N, C-alpha and C positions, 0 to 999 in steps of 0.2 A: 609702594611704592614711590609717592611723593614726600616721604619723610624726610630726605634728603633736601630737602629746600622747606626755610624759614617764613610763618609767614609773612614777612615783608616779599620777600623772594616770590613766593606766590601772587598776594594781590602787586605788583609791579606786572608781573607776565599776561594775569587778568587784565590787568586798564588798557598793558598793550597792546591786547590782542582786542579786549574793548573797543580802545580808541580806532584802532585801525582800523578795524568794520564800522564806526560811526562817519571814519570820514572819507569813508572810499563810498558807500551809501548816499551821504551828501554831496559828494561829489558827480557822483553820478545822477543825483536828481535833479544839483544846477546847472549839468549841462547839459545832461539829456532831458529832462521834461520839463524845464524854466527856460533854455537853452543860452545861459546868461552868457555877456559877452567880453567877461571882465578878465584883463591880461594874463593869463597864468605866470608871469612873469613877479607882476604888481602882486597878485597871491601870496606867492613864499614870499616874498620880499616883506609883505605887513606879519605873515606868520613867522618871520623871523625878528620883526619889532614886539610885536607879541613876548617871544622869548624872551629878547634881553630885556623888558620889563620886567615879565616873570621874576628871573633873577637876581636884578640889582631887590625890586619888593623883598624875597626871602634874603639878599643878605640883607639890605638896611634893618628888617625885624629882626635878624637874629647874627651875631660877628660873627660866631663860630660856623656859620656856613660861606667863611671867606676864609682865605690862606692868608689873607694879606693881616698886616699888624696892627692890630688896634688901636696904636695912637696915631694911626696913620687916618688924613682928613677921607668925605670918602674922593675928593680927585684923587689925591695922596693914592687912593686903596687904586680907582680906573686907570693911574697913571704905570703902577708897581703890575696890574692884567697884563696889560697893553706892551709892558717891555718884556712881557715871559709868556709871549704868545705865542713866538715864532714855530713851537708845534704842533702848532692849529692853523696855521699855515694850509699843511697840505689836506688835511680834509677834505679845506675850502675849495684849495686845487681842486683836488678829483672832483667835490661833487660838482662844481665845476665845467669838467671835466665828464662828466657823466650825464650831465641836461643835455651836453651837445655830443652827446655820442648818441643817446635817445633819437632828438629832432633827427640825424641823422639817419637811423635805424627805423625809425614811423614815417621817415620821404621813400625810402624804398623795398618794405614788406609790408605786410600786414601787422595791423595793431594784435590781433590774435594771434598771431605766431610770437611775437614779440616777448606778450607776456605769461605765454610757457614758456619760451627760454630761460625767462628772468626770471621762473621755480626752483631753475639751476644755485641761483645764490644761495641755498643754504649750505648747499655740497664746497659750493669754492667757500663760505666763510671758514666751513669745518677744516679745509687745507691750511688756508694761509694761517689758523691757530694752529696746526699744527706744526709750520714754516716757522711762524715766527716768531710764539711764544711758546711751542714744544710739549705742547698739548697733546697726549696720546690720548685717543676714543679703540673702547675695546667695541673689535670686530661684529660681535648685534650691535652696537651702538651705530653703527657705518649702516649697515642693512638700513635700518631704521628710518636713516638721511633720507636713504637711497631710495625708498619704497612712500614717503614722505613728499619729498619730489615728485616723483610718478603718479603720486593722488591727486596731488596740487592742478598736474598738466592735463588728468587727466577731465578734472573740473573746470579751469580757463579752456582748454580744447573743445570740450562739450560747449561752455558756456558763449562762447564767439572761435567759431572755427574757422580757423588760417586756410586761406588762397594764399600758397608760397608763391604761386606766382611761375614763370621758364628759372628752373633750374637751372639752366646755361647763361641765364643776362647777369649781367658784370655787374649791375645792381641790386639782383640777389644778392650774390655773392657778399657785397661794399655794405648792405644794410643788412647782412647774420655777421660780419661780423663785427662789427658795431655794436653790435648787442648784445656777443660774446663780450666784448673786450669791454664794456660798461658791468657785465653781470662778472667778470677777472677782477673790474675796480670795485664795484661795493665788496667783494668778499676780503677783501684788499684794505681798506679804508674803516669797514666795523672792527676787523678784530687790529688795527693800526691805533683805532680809539680806542679799544678798549684796554690796550697796552701801555698809550698814555693818559689813562683813569688811572689804571691798577698800577703799570711801573715804575713811573718815573717818580722821584726823591724829592719833586717840590711840592709845599703845600698847598697846592691846588686843592679847589673841591667840586664837585660836580657842576657846582652854580658858578664859579670860576671862567671852567672849560666853555658850559654856552651861554657866561658872557662873550666873550670872546671868540667862540664860532660864527654868534649871531651879530655880530659885527662884520666878520670878513665875510662874510655870505650874503647878508646887505649888502656890502661892498658889489660885492658881483651882480645881484640878482639888478641894480638902481639899471646902465646900457641896458639887462636882456627888458624890463621895462620899457624901456622908453622907445628899443626896437621896435613893441611888441605893441606899442600904445602911438606912433609914429607923430612926436612933439607934442601928442596929446595929456591932460593932466592926469597920470599913470592910475588914479584913484580916478577917474568919471562914472565910468560905469560899474562901480562897485553897489550893493543892494546891503541889507542888512548879514541874506543867505551866502553874500561871500564874504562878506566879515566871517562871520560860524566858521567859515568852511577853515578862512586863516587861521581862525582861533583853536579849528581842533586840530591844524597843522603844527601849529607853535606847541598845544599840548602832548601831539605824537615826538615832534624832537626833546623836549624836555623825558619824556617816560624812557624814549629810546637812551639818551645817557644811563636814565636809572638805571635802566635793566641791561645796559654792557655792564655797569657799576659793579652792579650785587648778584647779576649772574654770569650771564656773558654774552658773546655775539649769537652763539650758535641761538641759545635758548628766544635769543631775542628773535632770529630766525624762524626759529619752532613757533613764538607765538603769531608771529602773523601770519603764517601758514593755516592755524588754527583760525586767524581773521577770515581765511580763501571761506572754511566752510560754513562759520557765520554769519557772511555776507548774503550764501545763499541761503543759507534757510530764510533768515530775514528779507533781502533782495524778495525774496518768489512771495514772502506777508506783505511788501509793502511796494513793490516796485512791479509787483506782479511776472517777477523772468520762472523760466520754464525748469523746472525740476525732476529732470528725467530717471531712469535705470540707472544709466552712467556715468551722471552725476553723484547719484546715492553712496554707488561703490566707490565712487574717490572720494568722499564724503570720509566712509568711512573706511578707509586703506589710511588715511591722512589721521585721524582721531585714535586709532591702533597702533601707527604707528608712532607716534607724537607719544603716546602713552608706555610703549616698548624701549625706546627714547631713557624711559626716567625709570623705568624697571632696572635692579640691580641686577638680576640674573642668581638671586644666590637660587642653591640647592635643596630639598626636600629631602631631609632625615627621616626615612620609615622611622619609627617608633618600635620598639623591639623590646619584648614581653620576656623582663627577668624570668629566669625560669626559679620556679620555687623553690625553697632551701626544706630538703625532708627531715625529716624528725626520727633522729633516732628511736625505733624501738624498746620498749622497757622490759624488764624480763617476765612482769605480769601478762603485757599484751601476747609475748610468744606463747607463754603457758594458756594464756587462756585460749586462743588463739585458736586450736586444736579443738573443743569441743565447742566456740563458737560456729568452728566452721562444721561439724556433723552435727549438733541443733540445727542450721540454714539450710542442709540434703537432708536433712530429715523429713522440715516442714515441704519442702518441694517435691520431695514425692510422695509424703501424703496429699497434695493438691491435686497430682494428677491422678494418683488411684480416686480419689473423689469423682474425677468425671469422668 
């Protein structure tokens, strides 16, 4: 079933699932149990700094991790990256727009409804993969993706029931529209990022693109952090737990790039959906989250549907027993056959008389 995936691809997908699970659980513990007051924008900004440092360290450690000419100085390599970073303006701008749309949506609709709608990202990603990269999926895989999204929605709805409010209100339609637009942009930017990593003719590596995206995203997070902290030092409310959350977020950014580069954007979404199941199980053990029948059913749907997506659907061919070849009778067998048959009949008759 997973035979078509290499060990590297499996490791990246499993690591992405584990990272997403740890990131969600740690954020819940940080905000829901400890009630830390750190700025979300500052957390994201520090994560981009971590991602920048980690990517730069990989390039310094091994020159083959960058597409820049080897004879360039570190500053020359940096300038080369910045001069060829125009394609990364799109994901940086889209990520900023997605953050703004999520603020608009969460101000007008329930967080539970927003999270439920967000599970449709896997479908928008697959659709944009078809439109932007010409990827064709078998109908069996489309059905599996729909079931993955439905199972994730079941889990999300049961964990955070949505109070949708007044269906006729302007705020409800505005918030829902913002959420749907954010979901659409998420699918588009995931496929665009995959196309940049795989389809461009420039010699950029994953680490080059991570540096470019970290710098551009970090620039957008600075004003957001300043607005949220209202002129105070943006890292003033940080604790070791907050730093750990930022570090896990940076690891997630690196893993997403590796996942998109060595698998594809849809598999990245599948790993994220699988992490919802793992988060539910570990959340019940660590944070005491409730797990009922509906959540168990939803988790089963997600797991089975992911396995179905990777199933190539081969047809089992029944084994047909070959008929044995008849050995032609020899003349001696034919001549002796009559006497043998007569002897056998005589012995049977004697047995009946004896009875």
